C-alpha positions as CSV (number, residue, x, y, z in Angstrom):
1,M,0.0,0.0,0.0
2,D,1.1,3.6,-0.7
3,N,-0.2,7.0,-1.5
4,A,1.7,7.5,-4.8
5,G,1.3,11.3,-5.1
6,R,3.4,11.3,-8.3
7,G,0.7,12.3,-10.8
8,D,-0.4,8.7,-11.6
9,N,-3.7,6.8,-11.2
10,G,-5.9,9.9,-11.7
11,F,-4.2,12.1,-9.1
12,G,-5.9,15.4,-9.9
13,T,-7.1,16.0,-6.3
14,V,-5.9,18.3,-3.6
15,P,-2.1,17.8,-2.9
16,A,-2.5,18.4,0.8
17,L,-4.9,15.5,1.0
18,A,-3.0,13.0,-1.2
19,S,-1.9,10.9,1.8
20,T,-5.5,9.9,2.3
21,L,-7.3,10.4,-1.0
22,D,-4.6,8.5,-3.0
23,Y,-3.9,5.8,-0.4
24,G,-4.3,2.5,-2.1
25,N,-2.7,-0.6,-3.6
26,S,0.8,0.0,-5.0
27,N,1.3,-0.2,-8.7
28,F,3.5,-3.3,-8.3
29,D,1.1,-5.1,-5.9
30,L,1.3,-8.6,-7.3
31,R,-0.6,-10.6,-4.8
32,Q,0.2,-14.2,-5.8
33,R,2.8,-15.8,-8.0
34,I,3.9,-19.4,-8.5
35,A,7.0,-20.3,-10.5
36,G,8.8,-23.6,-10.9
37,N,11.4,-25.4,-13.0
38,I,12.0,-29.1,-13.6
39,F,15.2,-30.4,-15.2
40,C,15.9,-34.1,-15.5
41,E,17.9,-36.6,-17.5
42,L,15.6,-39.1,-19.2
43,P,16.3,-42.8,-18.2
44,F,16.6,-44.2,-21.7
45,G,19.5,-46.1,-23.1
46,R,21.8,-46.0,-20.1
47,Q,22.9,-49.5,-20.7
48,D,22.9,-49.3,-24.5
49,S,25.9,-49.2,-26.8
50,G,26.6,-48.5,-30.4
51,T,23.8,-47.2,-32.6
52,N,21.2,-47.7,-29.9
53,A,23.2,-45.6,-27.5
54,L,23.5,-42.9,-30.1
55,L,19.8,-42.7,-30.6
56,R,18.5,-43.4,-27.0
57,R,21.1,-42.1,-24.5
58,G,21.7,-38.6,-23.3
59,W,18.2,-37.1,-23.6
60,Q,17.2,-34.3,-21.1
61,L,14.0,-32.5,-20.4
62,K,13.4,-29.1,-19.0
63,L,10.1,-27.5,-18.0
64,A,9.7,-23.9,-16.7
65,G,6.3,-22.4,-15.8
66,S,4.8,-19.5,-13.9
67,W,1.4,-18.2,-12.9
68,S,0.5,-14.9,-11.3
69,T,-2.4,-12.7,-10.5
70,G,-2.7,-9.4,-12.3
71,L,-1.5,-5.9,-11.4
72,P,-3.9,-3.2,-10.1
73,F,-5.4,-0.5,-12.2
74,T,-7.7,2.5,-11.8
75,V,-10.8,3.6,-13.7
76,L,-10.3,7.3,-14.8
77,N,-12.5,10.0,-16.2
78,A,-11.7,11.0,-19.8
79,T,-11.6,14.7,-18.7
80,D,-10.9,16.7,-15.5
81,V,-14.4,16.5,-14.0
82,S,-13.2,17.6,-10.5
83,N,-11.5,20.7,-12.0
84,T,-8.4,20.1,-9.9
85,N,-6.1,19.7,-12.9
86,P,-7.7,21.9,-15.6
87,G,-7.1,20.9,-19.2
88,A,-5.7,17.4,-18.4
89,S,-7.1,14.2,-19.7
90,A,-7.5,11.1,-17.4
91,A,-6.8,13.4,-14.5
92,D,-9.2,12.2,-11.9
93,R,-11.3,9.3,-10.7
94,P,-15.1,8.9,-11.0
95,D,-17.7,7.8,-8.4
96,Q,-17.9,4.0,-7.7
97,I,-21.5,3.1,-7.1
98,G,-21.3,-0.7,-7.0
99,S,-19.0,-3.7,-7.2
100,P,-17.1,-4.0,-10.4
101,T,-16.6,-7.7,-10.1
102,L,-18.1,-10.0,-12.8
103,G,-18.7,-13.7,-12.3
104,N,-17.2,-14.5,-15.7
105,P,-15.0,-11.7,-17.0
106,G,-13.9,-11.9,-20.6
107,V,-12.0,-10.0,-23.3
108,N,-14.9,-7.9,-24.3
109,R,-16.0,-7.1,-20.7
110,F,-13.5,-7.6,-18.0
111,F,-15.4,-5.7,-15.2
112,D,-18.9,-4.3,-14.6
113,L,-19.0,-1.0,-16.4
114,S,-22.1,0.2,-14.6
115,A,-20.2,0.3,-11.3
116,F,-18.6,3.7,-12.3
117,V,-20.2,7.0,-13.2
118,A,-18.7,10.5,-13.5
119,Q,-19.1,12.5,-10.3
120,T,-20.8,15.9,-10.0
121,P,-18.6,18.5,-11.8
122,G,-16.3,20.3,-9.3
123,T,-16.3,17.4,-6.8
124,L,-13.9,14.5,-6.2
125,G,-14.9,11.0,-7.2
126,S,-15.3,8.3,-4.6
127,E,-13.3,5.5,-6.3
128,R,-10.2,4.6,-4.5
129,R,-6.9,4.3,-6.3
130,N,-5.9,0.9,-7.7
131,Q,-8.8,-1.1,-6.4
132,L,-9.2,-3.3,-9.5
133,Y,-6.9,-6.0,-10.7
134,G,-6.0,-7.0,-14.2
135,P,-6.1,-10.6,-15.7
136,H,-3.9,-13.4,-14.5
137,S,-0.7,-14.3,-16.4
138,R,0.6,-17.8,-17.1
139,R,3.3,-19.3,-19.2
140,L,4.9,-22.7,-19.8
141,D,8.2,-23.3,-21.6
142,A,9.6,-26.7,-22.5
143,S,13.0,-27.9,-23.9
144,V,14.4,-31.2,-25.0
145,F,18.2,-31.7,-25.2
146,K,20.2,-34.6,-26.8
147,N,23.8,-34.8,-25.7
148,I,26.3,-36.6,-28.0
149,S,29.8,-37.2,-26.8
150,L,32.5,-36.5,-29.3
151,G,35.4,-37.6,-27.2
152,P,37.1,-36.1,-24.1
153,E,35.8,-32.6,-23.2
154,R,33.7,-32.3,-26.4
155,L,30.0,-32.5,-26.6
156,L,27.5,-31.9,-29.3
157,Q,24.0,-30.9,-28.0
158,F,20.8,-30.9,-30.1
159,R,18.2,-28.5,-28.6
160,A,14.5,-28.3,-29.3
161,E,12.9,-25.5,-27.4
162,M,9.3,-24.3,-27.2
163,F,8.3,-21.1,-25.6
164,N,4.7,-20.5,-24.4
165,V,3.7,-24.1,-25.1
166,T,0.0,-23.5,-24.5
167,N,0.0,-20.3,-26.6
168,A,-1.6,-18.6,-23.7
169,A,-2.7,-15.0,-24.3
170,N,-1.6,-12.8,-21.4
171,F,-3.5,-9.5,-21.4
172,A,-2.5,-6.3,-19.8
173,A,-5.0,-4.3,-17.7
174,P,-8.2,-3.4,-19.6
175,A,-9.0,0.0,-21.1
176,A,-10.1,2.0,-18.1
177,I,-11.1,5.4,-19.4
178,L,-14.8,5.9,-18.4
179,G,-16.9,6.3,-21.6
180,G,-14.0,5.4,-23.9
181,A,-14.6,3.4,-27.0
182,N,-13.0,0.3,-25.5
183,F,-13.9,0.8,-21.9
184,G,-13.6,-2.4,-19.9
185,Q,-12.1,-4.4,-22.8
186,L,-8.8,-6.2,-22.9
187,T,-7.0,-4.7,-25.9
188,Q,-3.3,-5.0,-25.1
189,M,-0.9,-7.8,-24.2
190,T,1.5,-7.7,-21.3
191,A,5.0,-6.3,-21.7
192,G,7.4,-9.0,-23.1
193,Y,4.5,-11.2,-24.3
194,M,5.3,-13.6,-27.1
195,A,3.0,-16.1,-28.9
196,R,4.2,-19.7,-29.1
197,E,7.7,-20.0,-30.6
198,I,9.6,-23.2,-31.5
199,Q,13.3,-23.2,-32.2
200,F,16.0,-25.9,-32.9
201,A,19.7,-25.5,-32.5
202,L,23.0,-27.4,-32.4
203,R,25.6,-26.5,-29.7
204,L,29.2,-27.6,-29.7
205,Q,30.8,-27.6,-26.2
206,F,34.6,-27.9,-26.1
């Protein structure tokens, strides 16, 4: 929790009251995150020799996955309704008149739009800063390695790597400008997002 006071999240209120009016969840308030890695040598061909050993021995598997809850965001007015930051856009927060939570949020409607209305002009909105959270994020990567010995201190490694195995779409926070064309919709991906990618490589270690 913090009170920001740096001009973000619709701070267009009274600076002297920022410690109370803008007190809310921090921008980096990631509530839950699980991450794990598995790396193992597959138990095939350990007793093989010759061609069988070349084909079956030396395989390794690596899995890396993560899941986390979303980051907080704030619904903002398109214009300075409170008149505390004249001429600015997205400068203050509206009134919150109900719960924004939906039982089945989706791409086209991530929260209840009717929970927010513009406040009376010249007054401050009742919505608290960073009370809503964006969508969850998840990712699974997988790699298969094949090690081939080329003699003392030399190793040829074949690598097959797949990033974002499930091709999960990780969305950033929804559009949150009250009355905007995409209000409440998920329109952007998270920073660093990539769709499923597969690559193959040979690596010579010596």
